[in-house]
BABADREN-677243 format. One record per residue: x, y, z of N, C-alpha, C in turn. Coordinates in steps of 0.1 Angstrom, whole numbers, padded with zeros to 4 digits, always signed. Example, Ala and Ser with C-alpha at 12.3 -4.5 7.8 and 13.67 -1.06 7.14 Angstrom:
# BABADREN-677243
+0132-0057+0078+0123-0045+0078+0132-0033+0078
+0128-0022+0071+0137-0011+0071+0129+0000+0079
This chain:
# BABADREN-677243
-0417+0275+1281-0411+0274+1294-0400+0264+1295
-0402+0252+1289-0391+0242+1289-0379+0247+1281
-0381+0254+1270-0370+0259+1263-0362+0269+1271
-0369+0278+1278-0362+0288+1286-0354+0281+1297
-0360+0271+1304-0353+0264+1314-0340+0257+1309
-0341+0251+1297-0329+0244+1292-0318+0254+1289
-0322+0265+1283-0312+0275+1279-0306+0281+1292
-0314+0282+1303-0308+0287+1315-0298+0278+1321
-0298+0266+1317-0287+0256+1321-0276+0256+1312
-0279+0256+1299-0269+0254+1288-0259+0266+1288
-0265+0278+1287-0257+0290+1285-0247+0293+1297
-0252+0293+1309-0242+0295+1320-0232+0284+1321
-0236+0271+1318-0226+0260+1319-0216+0262+1308
-0220+0266+1296-0211+0268+1285-0201+0279+1288
-0206+0290+1294-0197+0301+1298-0187+0296+1309
-0191+0288+1318-0183+0283+1329-0172+0274+1322
-0176+0267+1311-0166+0258+1305-0154+0265+1299
-0156+0278+1296-0145+0285+1290-0134+0287+1300
-0137+0287+1313-0127+0288+1324-0124+0274+1330
-0134+0266+1331-0132+0253+1337-0138+0243+1326
-0130+0239+1317-0135+0230+1306-0141+0217+1310
-0138+0212+1321-0144+0199+1326-0159+0201+1328
-0163+0213+1331-0178+0216+1332-0184+0214+1319
-0177+0217+1308-0183+0215+1295-0185+0200+1292
-0176+0192+1297-0178+0177+1295-0191+0173+1302
-0194+0178+1314-0206+0175+1320-0218+0179+1312
-0218+0191+1307-0229+0197+1299-0231+0188+1286
-0220+0185+1279-0221+0176+1268-0227+0163+1271
-0223+0157+1282-0228+0144+1286-0243+0144+1289
-0247+0154+1296-0261+0156+1299-0270+0157+1286
-0265+0165+1277-0273+0168+1265-0273+0155+1256
-0262+0148+1255-0261+0137+1246-0268+0124+1251
-0269+0123+1265-0275+0111+1270-0290+0114+1273
-0293+0125+1279-0307+0127+1283-0315+0134+1272
-0308+0141+1263-0315+0148+1252-0327+0156+1258
-0325+0165+1268-0336+0172+1274-0344+0181+1264
-0336+0186+1254-0343+0195+1244-0353+0188+1235
-0352+0175+1235-0362+0167+1227-0376+0167+1233
-0376+0171+1246-0389+0172+1253-0395+0186+1253
-0388+0195+1246-0393+0209+1246-0401+0210+1233
-0407+0223+1231-0416+0225+1220-0413+0237+1212
-0402+0244+1215-0398+0256+1208-0385+0256+1202
-0378+0267+1203-0365+0269+1196-0354+0259+1201
-0354+0255+1213-0343+0246+1218-0343+0232+1211
-0354+0228+1205-0355+0215+1199-0345+0214+1187
-0343+0225+1180-0334+0225+1168-0321+0233+1171
-0320+0239+1182-0308+0247+1186-0296+0238+1187
-0284+0242+1182-0272+0234+1183-0266+0234+1197
-0274+0228+1206-0269+0228+1220-0257+0220+1222
-0256+0208+1216-0245+0199+1217-0232+0206+1211
-0234+0213+1200-0223+0220+1194-0218+0232+1203
-0227+0238+1210-0223+0249+1219-0215+0243+1231
-0220+0231+1236-0212+0225+1247-0198+0220+1242
-0198+0214+1230-0185+0209+1225-0175+0221+1222
-0180+0231+1216-0171+0243+1212-0166+0250+1225
-0175+0252+1234-0170+0259+1247-0160+0251+1254
-0162+0237+1254-0153+0228+1261-0139+0229+1254
-0139+0228+1241-0126+0227+1233-0119+0241+1234
-0126+0252+1234-0120+0265+1236-0114+0266+1249
-0122+0262+1260-0116+0263+1273-0104+0254+1275
-0104+0242+1268-0093+0233+1270-0081+0239+1263
-0082+0245+1251-0071+0251+1245-0065+0263+1252
-0074+0270+1259-0070+0282+1267-0063+0278+1280
-0065+0266+1284-0060+0262+1298-0052+0249+1296
-0039+0250+1291-0031+0238+1289-0029+0230+1302
-0029+0237+1314-0026+0229+1326-0038+0221+1330
-0050+0223+1324-0061+0215+1328-0063+0203+1319
-0054+0201+1310-0055+0189+1301-0043+0180+1301
-0044+0168+1298-0033+0159+1297-0037+0149+1286
-0027+0140+1282-0030+0131+1272-0041+0121+1275
-0050+0119+1266-0061+0109+1269-0057+0095+1268
-0045+0092+1263-0041+0078+1261-0034+0073+1273
-0042+0071+1283-0037+0067+1296-0036+0052+1298
-0039+0045+1288-0039+0030+1289-0044+0024+1276
-0046+0011+1276-0050+0004+1264-0064+0008+1258
-0074+0009+1266-0088+0012+1261-0088+0024+1252
-0083+0036+1256-0084+0047+1247-0076+0046+1234
-0065+0039+1235-0056+0036+1223-0064+0028+1213
-0071+0017+1218-0079+0009+1210-0090+0017+1204
-0096+0025+1212-0107+0034+1207-0102+0042+1195
-0090+0048+1196-0085+0057+1185-0082+0048+1173
-0077+0036+1174-0075+0028+1163-0088+0024+1156
-0098+0021+1165-0111+0018+1160-0117+0030+1152
-0115+0042+1157-0120+0054+1150-0113+0055+1136
-0100+0052+1136-0093+0053+1123-0098+0043+1114
-0101+0030+1119-0106+0020+1110-0120+0023+1105
-0128+0029+1113-0142+0032+1109-0141+0043+1098
-0131+0052+1100-0130+0063+1090-0125+0057+1076
-0116+0047+1077-0112+0040+1065-0123+0033+1058
-0131+0026+1067-0143+0019+1062-0153+0028+1055
-0155+0040+1061-0164+0050+1055-0158+0054+1041
-0145+0057+1041-0139+0062+1028-0140+0051+1017
-0138+0039+1021-0138+0028+1012-0152+0022+1010
-0162+0027+1017-0175+0022+1016-0183+0024+1004
-0196+0020+1004-0204+0019+0992-0210+0033+0989
-0212+0042+0999-0218+0054+0997-0213+0065+1007
-0201+0070+1003-0194+0079+1012-0202+0092+1015
-0209+0097+1005-0216+0110+1006-0228+0108+1016
-0236+0098+1014-0248+0096+1023-0244+0091+1037
-0232+0085+1038-0228+0079+1051-0221+0090+1059
-0218+0102+1053-0210+0112+1060-0217+0116+1073
-0230+0118+1073-0237+0123+1085-0235+0114+1097
-0236+0101+1095-0234+0091+1106-0219+0090+1110
-0210+0091+1100-0196+0091+1104-0193+0104+1112
-0198+0115+1108-0196+0127+1116-0201+0126+1130
-0213+0120+1132-0219+0118+1145-0211+0109+1154
-0206+0098+1148-0199+0088+1156-0185+0094+1160
-0179+0101+1151-0166+0107+1154-0167+0118+1165
-0177+0126+1164-0179+0136+1175-0181+0129+1189
-0189+0119+1189-0191+0112+1202-0178+0106+1207
-0170+0100+1199-0158+0094+1203-0147+0104+1207
-0147+0115+1199-0138+0126+1202-0141+0132+1216
-0154+0134+1219-0157+0139+1233-0154+0129+1244
-0154+0116+1241-0149+0106+1251-0135+0108+1253
-0127+0111+1243-0112+0113+1245-0110+0127+1252
-0118+0137+1249-0118+0149+1256-0121+0147+1271
-0130+0139+1274-0133+0135+1288-0121+0130+1295
-0114+0121+1288-0102+0115+1294-0091+0125+1296
-0091+0136+1287-0081+0146+1288-0083+0155+1300
-0096+0158+1304-0099+0168+1313-0102+0164+1327
-0107+0152+1329-0111+0147+1342-0101+0139+1348
-0096+0142+1360-0086+0134+1367-0088+0133+1382
-0095+0143+1389-0096+0142+1403-0108+0134+1407
-0108+0130+1420-0120+0123+1425-0133+0131+1423
-0132+0144+1427-0144+0152+1425-0149+0153+1411
-0140+0154+1402-0144+0154+1388-0150+0141+1383
-0143+0130+1386-0148+0117+1382-0162+0114+1388
-0163+0116+1401-0176+0113+1408-0187+0122+1402
-0184+0135+1400-0194+0143+1394-0199+0139+1381
-0189+0134+1373-0192+0129+1359-0201+0117+1360
-0198+0108+1370-0206+0096+1371-0221+0099+1375
-0222+0109+1384-0235+0113+1388-0243+0119+1376
-0237+0128+1369-0243+0135+1358-0247+0125+1347
-0238+0116+1343-0240+0106+1333-0251+0096+1337
-0250+0091+1349-0260+0081+1354-0274+0087+1355
-0275+0099+1361-0289+0104+1363-0294+0111+1350
-0286+0113+1340-0291+0118+1327-0301+0107+1322
-0298+0094+1324-0307+0084+1320-0316+0079+1331
-0311+0079+1344-0319+0074+1355-0332+0083+1356
-0331+0096+1354-0344+0104+1355-0354+0100+1345
-0349+0097+1333-0358+0092+1323-0364+0079+1326
-0356+0070+1332-0361+0057+1337-0371+0058+1348
-0369+0067+1357-0378+0069+1369-0391+0074+1363
-0391+0084+1354-0403+0088+1348-0410+0077+1340
-0403+0069+1333-0409+0058+1326-0414+0047+1335
-0408+0045+1347-0413+0036+1357-0426+0040+1363
-0427+0053+1366-0440+0058+1371-0451+0057+1361
-0447+0059+1348-0457+0057+1337-0462+0043+1336
-0452+0033+1337-0455+0019+1336-0465+0015+1348
-0462+0019+1360-0470+0016+1371-0484+0022+1370
-0484+0035+1366-0497+0042+1365-0506+0035+1354
-0500+0029+1344-0508+0023+1333-0508+0008+1333
-0504+0002+1344-0504-0013+1345-0495-0020+1335
-0485-0013+1330-0476-0019+1320-0483-0022+1307
-0494-0016+1304-0501-0018+1291-0496-0010+1280
-0488+0000+1282-0483+0008+1272-0467+0008+1272
-0461+0008+1260-0447+0007+1260-0440+0020+1263
-0428+0019+1269-0421+0031+1273-0411+0034+1262
-0409+0047+1258-0400+0051+1247-0390+0061+1252
-0379+0062+1245-0369+0071+1249-0371+0085+1243
-0361+0094+1245-0362+0107+1239-0364+0107+1224
-0374+0114+1219-0376+0115+1204-0364+0119+1197
-0361+0112+1185-0350+0117+1177-0336+0114+1182
-0335+0105+1193-0322+0102+1199-0318+0088+1195
-0306+0084+1199-0301+0071+1197-0311+0061+1204
-0317+0064+1215-0325+0055+1223-0340+0058+1222
-0345+0064+1212-0359+0066+1211-0366+0053+1210
-0361+0043+1202-0368+0030+1201-0369+0023+1215
-0380+0017+1217-0383+0011+1231-0372+0001+1234
-0367-0007+1225-0357-0017+1227-0344-0011+1231
-0340+0000+1224-0327+0007+1227-0328+0014+1241
-0340+0020+1244-0341+0026+1256-0340+0016+1268
-0346+0005+1266-0345-0006+1277-0331-0009+1280
-0323-0011+1269-0309-0015+1272-0301-0004+1279
-0304+0009+1275-0297+0020+1282-0300+0020+1297
-0313+0017+1300-0317+0017+1314-0311+0006+1322
-0310-0006+1315-0304-0017+1322-0290-0014+1325
-0283-0008+1316-0269-0004+1319-0268+0006+1330
-0278+0014+1332-0278+0025+1342-0279+0020+1356
-0287+0009+1358-0290+0004+1372-0277+0001+1380
-0267-0006+1374-0255-0009+1382-0248+0004+1387
-0248+0015+1378-0242+0027+1382-0250+0034+1393
-0263+0033+1393-0271+0038+1404-0267+0031+1417
-0265+0018+1416-0261+0010+1427-0248+0015+1433
-0238+0018+1424-0225+0023+1428-0227+0036+1435
-0235+0045+1430-0237+0058+1437-0244+0057+1450
-0253+0047+1451-0260+0044+1464-0249+0040+1474
-0239+0032+1470-0229+0027+1479-0220+0039+1484
-0220+0050+1477-0211+0061+1481-0219+0071+1490
-0232+0071+1490-0240+0081+1497-0239+0079+1512
-0241+0090+1519-0239+0090+1533-0252+0090+1542
-0263+0093+1535-0276+0094+1543-0285+0082+1540
-0291+0077+1551-0300+0066+1550-0312+0069+1541
-0317+0081+1542-0329+0084+1534-0325+0085+1519
-0313+0089+1516-0309+0089+1502-0307+0075+1496
-0301+0066+1505-0299+0053+1501-0313+0046+1497
-0323+0049+1506-0336+0044+1504-0342+0049+1491
-0340+0062+1489-0345+0069+1476-0339+0062+1464
-0326+0059+1465-0319+0053+1454-0324+0039+1451
-0328+0032+1461-0334+0019+1459-0347+0020+1452
-0355+0030+1456-0368+0032+1449-0365+0036+1434
-0355+0044+1432-0352+0048+1419-0348+0036+1410
-0340+0027+1415-0335+0016+1408-0347+0007+1404
-0357+0005+1414-0369-0003+1411-0377+0003+1400
-0378+0017+1400-0386+0023+1389-0379+0022+1376
-0366+0024+1376-0358+0022+1363-0360+0008+1358
-0360-0002+1367-0362-0016+1362-0376-0018+1357
-0386-0011+1363-0400-0012+1359-0401-0005+1345
-0394+0005+1343-0394+0012+1330-0388+0003+1319
-0377-0004+1322-0371-0013+1313-0380-0024+1309
-0387-0030+1319-0397-0040+1316-0409-0034+1308
-0413-0022+1312-0424-0015+1305-0421-0012+1290
-0409-0013+1286-0406-0011+1272-0411-0023+1263
-0414-0034+1270-0418-0047+1263-0407-0052+1254
-0394-0049+1258-0383-0054+1249-0378-0067+1254
-0378-0077+1245-0372-0090+1248-0357-0090+1250
-0350-0082+1242-0336-0080+1244-0333-0074+1257
-0341-0063+1261-0339-0057+1274-0342-0066+1285
-0352-0075+1284-0355-0085+1294-0343-0094+1296
-0337-0099+1285-0325-0108+1287-0314-0101+1293
-0312-0088+1290-0301-0080+1295-0303-0078+1310
-0315-0075+1314-0318-0072+1328-0316-0085+1337
-0320-0097+1331-0317-0109+1338-0302-0112+1340
-0294-0110+1329-0280-0112+1330-0274-0102+1340
-0278-0089+1339-0273-0079+1348-0276-0082+1362
-0289-0086+1365-0293-0089+1379-0285-0101+1385
-0283-0111+1376-0275-0122+1381-0261-0118+1385
-0254-0110+1377-0241-0106+1380-0241-0096+1392
-0251-0087+1393-0252-0078+1404-0254-0086+1417
-0262-0096+1417-0263-0104+1429-0250-0111+1433
-0243-0116+1423-0231-0123+1425-0220-0114+1431
-0221-0101+1427-0211-0091+1432-0215-0085+1445
-0227-0088+1450-0232-0082+1463-0223-0087+1475
-0223-0078+1485-0215-0081+1497-0222-0091+1506
-0235-0092+1505-0243-0102+1512-0253-0109+1502
-0249-0120+1497-0256-0126+1486-0270-0131+1491
-0271-0136+1503-0284-0141+1507-0294-0130+1508
-0290-0119+1515-0300-0108+1517-0303-0102+1503
-0293-0099+1495-0295-0093+1482-0303-0102+1473
-0301-0115+1474-0308-0125+1466-0323-0124+1470
-0326-0124+1483-0340-0123+1487-0347-0110+1482
-0340-0099+1484-0345-0086+1479-0348-0086+1464
-0338-0091+1457-0339-0091+1442-0350-0100+1438
-0352-0111+1445-0363-0121+1441-0376-0115+1444
-0378-0108+1455-0391-0102+1459-0394-0091+1449
-0384-0082+1446-0386-0071+1436-0390-0077+1423
-0383-0087+1418-0386-0093+1405-0400-0099+1405
-0403-0106+1415-0417-0112+1416-0428-0102+1415
-0426-0091+1422-0436-0080+1422-0437-0074+1408
-0426-0070+1403-0426-0064+1389-0432-0073+1379
-0428-0086+1379-0432-0095+1368-0447-0098+1370
-0452-0098+1383-0466-0101+1385-0475-0089+1381
-0468-0077+1381-0475-0065+1377-0477-0063+1362
-0469-0069+1354-0469-0068+1340-0481-0075+1334
-0487-0070+1323-0500-0075+1318-0497-0088+1310
-0507-0095+1306-0506-0108+1299-0499-0106+1285
-0502-0095+1279-0496-0092+1266-0480-0092+1267
-0475-0086+1278-0461-0086+1280-0456-0100+1282
-0463-0108+1290-0458-0122+1293-0458-0130+1280
-0468-0128+1272-0469-0135+1259-0457-0132+1250
-0454-0119+1250-0443-0114+1241-0429-0120+1246
-0427-0120+1259-0415-0125+1265-0414-0140+1263
-0425-0147+1263-0425-0162+1261-0420-0166+1247
-0421-0157+1238-0417-0160+1224-0401-0161+1223
-0394-0157+1233-0379-0158+1233-0375-0173+1231
-0383-0182+1237-0379-0196+1235-0385-0203+1223
-0392-0195+1214-0398-0200+1202-0393-0193+1190
-0380-0191+1190-0374-0183+1179-0376-0190+1165
-0377-0203+1165-0379-0210+1152-0393-0206+1146
-0402-0202+1154-0415-0199+1149-0418-0184+1149
-0408-0176+1154-0410-0161+1155-0404-0154+1143
-0413-0147+1136-0408-0140+1124-0397-0130+1126
-0398-0123+1138-0388-0113+1141-0375-0120+1144
-0375-0131+1151-0362-0138+1153-0356-0143+1140
-0365-0149+1132-0360-0154+1119-0354-0143+1110
-0360-0131+1111-0355-0120+1104-0342-0115+1109
-0339-0116+1122-0326-0113+1127-0316-0122+1122
-0319-0135+1123-0309-0145+1118-0306-0143+1103
-0316-0139+1095-0313-0136+1081-0304-0124+1080
-0307-0114+1088-0298-0102+1087-0284-0104+1092
-0283-0113+1102-0269-0116+1107-0261-0124+1096
-0268-0133+1089-0261-0140+1079-0257-0131+1067
-0265-0120+1065-0262-0110+1055-0249-0103+1059
-0248-0099+1071-0236-0092+1076-0224-0101+1075
-0226-0113+1079-0214-0122+1079-0209-0125+1064
-0218-0127+1055-0215-0129+1041-0209-0117+1035
-0215-0105+1038-0210-0093+1032-0196-0089+1037
-0192-0093+1049-0179-0091+1054-0168-0098+1047
-0171-0109+1041-0162-0117+1033-0159-0110+1019
-0170-0103+1014-0168-0097+1001-0163-0082+1002
-0165-0076+1014-0160-0062+1016-0151-0062+1028
-0138-0065+1026-0129-0066+1037-0128-0053+1046
-0130-0041+1040-0130-0029+1047-0144-0025+1053
-0154-0034+1050-0167-0030+1054-0174-0022+1043
-0187-0020+1045-0195-0012+1034-0197+0002+1038
-0193+0006+1050-0196+0020+1055-0206+0019+1066
-0211+0031+1070-0220+0032+1081-0234+0028+1079
-0237+0023+1067-0251+0018+1064-0250+0005+1057
-0250-0006+1066-0250-0019+1061-0264-0025+1059
-0274-0017+1063-0288-0022+1061-0293-0018+1048
-0287-0023+1037-0290-0019+1023-0299-0031+1017
-0310-0028+1011-0318-0038+1005-0310-0047+0995
-0301-0040+0987-0294-0048+0977-0284-0058+0984
-0279-0054+0995-0270-0064+1002-0278-0075+1008
-0290-0072+1013-0299-0082+1019-0303-0092+1008
-0307-0087+0996-0311-0096+0986-0299-0104+0981
-0287-0099+0981-0276-0106+0976-0270-0116+0985
-0270-0113+0998-0262-0121+1008-0271-0129+1018
-0284-0125+1019-0292-0132+1028-0296-0146+1023
-0296-0156+1032-0300-0170+1028-0315-0170+1026
-0322-0161+1032-0337-0161+1031-0342-0146+1030
-0340-0140+1019-0343-0126+1017-0358-0122+1018
-0366-0132+1018-0381-0130+1019-0385-0127+1034
-0376-0130+1043-0379-0129+1057-0371-0118+1064
-0378-0109+1071-0371-0099+1079-0367-0087+1071
-0358-0079+1077-0353-0066+1071-0338-0066+1071
-0331-0057+1064-0316-0057+1064-0310-0053+1077
-0318-0047+1086-0312-0042+1099-0307-0053+1107
-0294-0052+1112-0288-0063+1119-0294-0066+1133
-0298-0056+1140-0304-0058+1153-0294-0065+1162
-0281-0061+1162-0271-0067+1170-0259-0058+1169
-0253-0054+1181-0241-0045+1180-0230-0053+1173
-0229-0066+1174-0218-0074+1169-0219-0074+1153
-0231-0078+1149-0233-0079+1134-0235-0065+1128
-0239-0055+1136-0239-0042+1130-0225-0037+1127
-0215-0039+1136-0201-0036+1134-0195-0045+1123
-0199-0057+1123-0193-0066+1113-0197-0062+1099
-0210-0059+1097-0215-0055+1084-0210-0042+1080
-0209-0032+1089-0204-0019+1086-0189-0018+1084
-0181-0025+1092-0167-0023+1092-0159-0036+1091
-0165-0047+1087-0158-0059+1084-0152-0066+1096
-0145-0076+1094-0139-0085+1105-0129-0077+1113
-0121-0068+1107-0111-0060+1115-0119-0051+1124
-0129-0045+1119-0137-0036+1128-0143-0043+1139
-0149-0055+1137-0155-0063+1147-0144-0067+1157
-0132-0071+1152-0122-0075+1162-0118-0063+1171
-0117-0051+1165-0113-0040+1174-0124-0036+1184
-0136-0038+1179-0148-0035+1188-0148-0045+1200
-0146-0058+1197-0146-0068+1208-0133-0066+1217
-0122-0062+1211-0110-0060+1218-0112-0048+1228
-0118-0038+1223-0121-0026+1232-0128-0030+1244
-0139-0037+1243-0147-0041+1254-0141-0052+1263
-0133-0061+1257-0126-0071+1264-0116-0064+1273
-0108-0055+1268-0098-0048+1275-0104-0039+1286
-0115-0033+1283-0122-0024+1293-0126-0033+1305
-0132-0045+1302-0136-0054+1312-0124-0058+1321
-0113-0061+1314-0100-0064+1322-0096-0053+1330
-0096-0041+1325-0092-0029+1333-0101-0027+1345
-0114-0030+1343-0123-0028+1355-0120-0039+1365
-0117-0051+1361-0113-0062+1370-0100-0058+1378
-0090-0053+1371-0078-0049+1378-0080-0037+1387
-0089-0028+1383-0093-0017+1392-0099-0022+1405
-0107-0032+1404-0113-0038+1417-0102-0044+1426
-0093-0051+1420-0083-0058+1428-0072-0048+1433
-0069-0038+1426-0059-0028+1430-0064-0019+1441
-0077-0016+1441-0082-0006+1450-0090-0012+1462
-0093-0024+1462-0102-0030+1472-0097-0029+1486
-0083-0030+1488-0078-0030+1501-0072-0016+1505
-0075-0006+1497-0071+0008+1500-0083+0016+1505
-0084+0020+1517-0096+0027+1522-0099+0039+1514
-0089+0047+1510-0091+0059+1503-0096+0057+1489
-0094+0045+1484-0097+0042+1470-0108+0031+1469
-0115+0029+1480-0126+0019+1480-0137+0022+1470
-0139+0035+1468-0150+0039+1459-0146+0035+1444
-0133+0035+1441-0129+0032+1428-0131+0017+1425
-0128+0009+1436-0131-0006+1435-0146-0008+1432
-0154-0001+1439-0169-0003+1437-0173+0001+1423
-0166+0012+1418-0169+0017+1405-0165+0006+1394
-0154+0000+1396-0149-0010+1387-0159-0022+1386
-0163-0026+1398-0173-0037+1399-0186-0034+1392
-0191-0022+1395-0204-0019+1389-0203-0016+1374
-0192-0011+1369-0190-0009+1355-0190-0023+1348
-0184-0033+1354-0184-0046+1348-0199-0051+1347
-0207-0049+1357-0221-0053+1357-0228-0046+1345
-0225-0033+1344-0231-0026+1333-0227-0031+1320
-0215-0035+1318-0210-0040+1305-0216-0054+1302
-0219-0061+1313-0226-0074+1310-0240-0072+1304
-0247-0062+1309-0260-0058+1303-0259-0054+1289
-0248-0046+1286-0246-0042+1272-0242-0053+1263
-0234-0062+1268-0229-0074+1260-0241-0083+1256
-0250-0085+1266-0261-0095+1264-0272-0088+1256
-0277-0076+1261-0288-0069+1254-0284-0064+1240
-0271-0060+1239-0266-0055+1226-0266-0066+1215
-0266-0079+1219-0266-0089+1209-0279-0089+1201
-0289-0081+1205-0302-0081+1198-0306-0067+1194
-0296-0057+1195-0300-0043+1192-0288-0036+1185
-0292-0026+1177-0282-0018+1170-0278-0006+1178
-0269-0008+1188-0264+0003+1196-0249+0003+1197
-0242+0000+1186-0228-0001+1187-0221+0013+1189
-0227+0023+1185-0221+0037+1186-0227+0046+1196
-0236+0041+1205-0242+0049+1215-0232+0053+1225
-0234+0066+1230-0224+0072+1239-0222+0064+1252
-0233+0059+1258-0232+0054+1272-0222+0044+1275
-0220+0033+1267-0210+0023+1269-0196+0030+1269
-0194+0039+1260-0181+0046+1259-0178+0055+1271
-0189+0061+1277-0187+0068+1289-0183+0059+1301
-0189+0047+1301-0186+0037+1311-0171+0033+1310
-0166+0031+1298-0152+0029+1295-0144+0040+1301
-0148+0052+1298-0140+0064+1303-0139+0064+1319
-0150+0060+1325-0151+0060+1340-0140+0050+1345
-0140+0038+1339-0130+0028+1343-0116+0033+1341
-0113+0039+1330-0099+0043+1327-0095+0054+1337
-0104+0064+1339-0101+0076+1348-0099+0071+1362
-0107+0062+1367-0106+0057+1381-0093+0049+1383
-0090+0041+1373-0078+0033+1375-0065+0041+1374
-0065+0051+1366-0054+0060+1366-0053+0068+1379
-0064+0072+1384-0064+0078+1397-0058+0069+1408
-0061+0057+1408-0056+0047+1418-0041+0045+1416
-0037+0043+1403-0023+0040+1401-0014+0052+1404
-0019+0064+1403-0012+0076+1407-0012+0078+1422
-0020+0071+1430-0022+0073+1444-0026+0087+1446
-0036+0091+1439-0040+0106+1439-0045+0110+1452
-0050+0102+1461-0055+0106+1474-0044+0112+1482
-0031+0109+1479-0020+0114+1486-0016+0129+1482
-0021+0132+1470-0017+0146+1465-0029+0155+1463
-0041+0150+1462-0052+0158+1459-0057+0165+1472
-0058+0178+1472-0062+0185+1484-0077+0182+1487
-0080+0179+1499-0095+0178+1503-0100+0192+1506
-0111+0196+1500-0116+0209+1502-0118+0212+1517
-0113+0224+1521-0114+0228+1535-0129+0229+1540
-0137+0235+1531-0151+0237+1535-0160+0232+1524
-0160+0218+1521-0169+0213+1511-0183+0215+1514
-0191+0217+1503-0205+0218+1505-0211+0205+1510
-0222+0207+1518-0228+0195+1524-0233+0185+1514
-0238+0189+1503-0243+0180+1493-0231+0172+1487
-0219+0177+1487-0208+0170+1481-0204+0158+1490
-0205+0160+1503-0204+0149+1513-0215+0139+1511
-0227+0144+1510-0239+0136+1510-0239+0126+1498
-0234+0131+1486-0234+0123+1474-0221+0115+1473
-0211+0116+1482-0199+0109+1481-0189+0115+1471
-0191+0127+1467-0182+0133+1457-0169+0137+1463
-0169+0141+1476-0157+0143+1483-0156+0132+1494
-0145+0128+1498-0143+0118+1508-0147+0123+1522
-0153+0115+1530-0156+0119+1544-0143+0122+1551
-0143+0133+1558-0132+0137+1566-0130+0129+1578
-0118+0123+1579-0115+0115+1591-0112+0123+1603
-0119+0122+1614-0116+0130+1626-0103+0128+1631
-0097+0138+1636-0083+0137+1642-0084+0129+1655
-0074+0121+1658-0073+0113+1670-0072+0123+1682
-0078+0118+1693-0077+0126+1705-0063+0128+1710
-0060+0140+1713-0047+0143+1718-0037+0147+1707
-0042+0146+1694-0033+0150+1683-0031+0164+1683
-0020+0169+1678-0017+0183+1678-0024+0189+1666
């Protein structure tokens, strides 16, 4: 039944993408983030659904030149392209090109589809729809995990989609932490009180799911994200009280096992896992001096760990950090490009906030820039302890920032036609702007 339901969504959407390729971007995003086929039990588990979405999108894009434009609309996508080129060079010059090919192929496909997203999405309707699809691809998993956490008193860990980037409980926690600010953005755009309340409940459940993963890195990320979210709030006193109450309830709900695990954050000198991370980080650092181009997409090699680790008897070769993952794989140049990409994306989000905040028609874009920054804080903090350098979600957030800022700089609200008869749900979700009533006596 699940397989049939998934195919009933994928096939029609892929056919629609042949005429409207931006629909294919939504399909790809849903499949790559939510991985719904991983929860099925039949043919869809191994079916090339992502390939179907990508091919239909590319065919539709080639058949409709007027629907596409250059993806290089600013510094972030240009840096991404350079980073892709350097990762390719690192793979070619690496230690095991043949066995690293599968990971290179996976990463390049992800980044290529990010560039395709930038080529095809340009209107408010398209950008807002993309944000809804991307955010709720993960939010629905988080809501499900939050209900599971509450039902079991937090005694069992929450895991992500099997066989995906975020199957590991720690990786899943970080993805959910990054999702909460985008849920808050969508809540700010909704028009109905009941939907705003439902979104609040959804954010609480996603936070419960992140805590229910028992991830220490996820806990640090959610603390950093919450602090910045509170700081960015329009009413800090009220939001501070609400956040404090929600945090107190969630933390009191978690079992003693969870508390004991989180308490080890301050005892890294005695924690074998933390010592293992430090050993792996030193390995990546030392290897980067000996391999200027990096070692390829697999830096977690036992021979490298034995050669470069100051304490090879402790821990494993896995870096457990986006920064040391990139450093070990692609060297200092790769790490520099990686940091530059996110630093420039942060700067673009800040400029988006300032450029759009005093324009009523573009207020949604300012809100998006602010919440994307909060999401990136979660990624920067939680990612320091996890291997998620090539996960789709942060790059999708980058695309949101670029698309929204280009929309504002073009003053697109002056040229984009507002649908004469938009569907009610489009107004409800903030996908189309509320129609301003004409002044009395106007012709």
